[in-house]
N, C-alpha and C positions, 0 to 999 in steps of 0.2 A: 580250803576255806576262802576262796577267792571273793566270795560275795560279802565278806566281812572285813572291816578295817580294825585290826586288833588295837585296843587302847586308843581309839579315836576320841576326839574332844567334841562334845555336843554343845551347841549354843544354849539349848534348854533341855536338860536331861529328862527322861521319862518320869523320874521321881519328882520333878517339879510340879506334876499334876496330882492333886489329891485323889482324882479318879483312879490313878495308877498306884500311888503309894499306899493306899488303904489295903491293897492286896499283897504287898510285898511281905515275904517271910525270909529273914527277919525284916522288921520295919527299918527303913532307911531314913536318916535325917534329911530334911528338906535341903536341897542344894539351891542356894539363892542366886548364884552368878557364875560366870565362866571361871573366875579365879578359884572359887571353891571346887568346881568340877575338876580343874587342872590339878589341884592339891590332892583330891581324892584319887584321881587316876595315877598320879605320881606315887602315892602310897601303895596302890595295887601293883604297880610295876616293881617297886622296891621290895615287896614281899610276895614272891610267887606263892600261889595257893597250894602247890604240891611240888614234890621233888622233880628235878629235871627229868624229862623222858616220860612223865605221866601226863596224859592229856588233861589240861585244865587251862582256864583263862577266861578273859572277858572280851567280847567283841561288840562292835557297833553294828546294828542292823540298818541297812540303807535300802530305800526304795530303788529298785533297779532302774526304772525309767528316768527318774529325776536326780538320783544321788542324794536325795533328802534323807536326813537321819530320821529313822522311824522308831528307834529304840535300841535295846541292847540284849545280848544273849550271853550266857556264861555256862561253863562247866566248872563246878567247884566241889570240894569235899564237904559233905554234910557233917555238922557237929552231932554228937559230942566227940567221937574219935576220928572222924574223917574217913572211915572205912567205906561208906557209901558215897557215890558220886552223883551230885545233883546237876541236872540239865535245867536251865532256867531261861526265861525271856521276859522282857517288859517292853511294851509298846506305848507310844503316845496315843492318846484317844483318836486323833485323826487317822491313824493307821489301823484301827480296829475293824474287824469284820472282813478283812481282805485276804486272810490266809497267811499273813506274814509270820505270825508266831509259830504256826505249824511248819512252815517252810524252814524257818530258822532252827526250830527244834530238830527237825529231820536232818538238816545239815550238821548240827552239833552232834547228834547221835552217830551219824556216819563218821565224823571225826574221832569221837571217843572210841568207837568200835574198831576203826582202822589203826588205832594206836594202842591196842591190847586190852581194852576194857570188854567185859562180858555182859554187863548190865549197867543201866543208869536209872535214876529216879527223878521224878518231879514231885514237889510238895506244893499243895494248893490249899489256900484257906477255904474252909467250908463256905458255901454260897458264892464262890467265885466261878460262876458258870462258864465264863469265857476261858479261864485257865483250864478248867476240866475238859472243855470241848477241844481245846488246842492239844492237850496231852493225848486225848483219844485219837485225834486226827493224825498224830505222829505214829500211832500204833501202840501207845502205852496202855497198860492194863491197870485198872484200879485194884489195889491190894488191901485197902482198908484205911482206917484213921489211926493216928498215933500222936502222942505228945513227946516222942523221942527227940525230935528235931526242933531246935530254937526255943524250947520250952513253950511251944504253942500246939494247940490241937489242929492237926493238918490232915488233909487227905493225901494219900501216897499213891503214886502211879509208878509202874516199873516197865522198863523196856529191856528185853534181852536181845542180844546180838542177832540171834536167829529169827526174831520176830520183826525186825525193823522194816523190811520191805513188804510186809503184809499190810502196811498202813494204807489209808485212803489216798495218800499223796502219790503222785508220780515223781520219781527222782528228778531233782533239778539239775542244772548244768554242773554244779559242784560234784554231784554224785556220779555223773556219767563219765 
């Protein structure tokens, strides 16, 4: 996961944009300043999402050329029981349309699969065309809609370990 800085601090997190936060599942409270972001990240560090040895966490997504923070990615257990593992990503609007979500998702999937997982899921709010396209570019398959997760009606995409490298992406330096 060399392309990610785990638990990095952003000066303006992706959820600071209503264009981004409207698609989050679950919805995230607006982060107003750097101190609130630090407190949020401190809480994430203090309570790991899964037992040690299980692939999970949150990472900062950086633009390779400039080092500019473009967003965040995560691998987290999905509610209600945490049996399914969610692969997620959020990007600042300036970073949209450049393939960064698909690249991040591809790297996160490789990380999950190289650490014992057999499948991962992405949940996308209906009408979030960018989110759906990114999931498909990673190689994820649409499996339907459900209200099982987060008490929201969501589209569900699944990626199985054996299907990862059939995606439209070329593996990046992290996967080589």
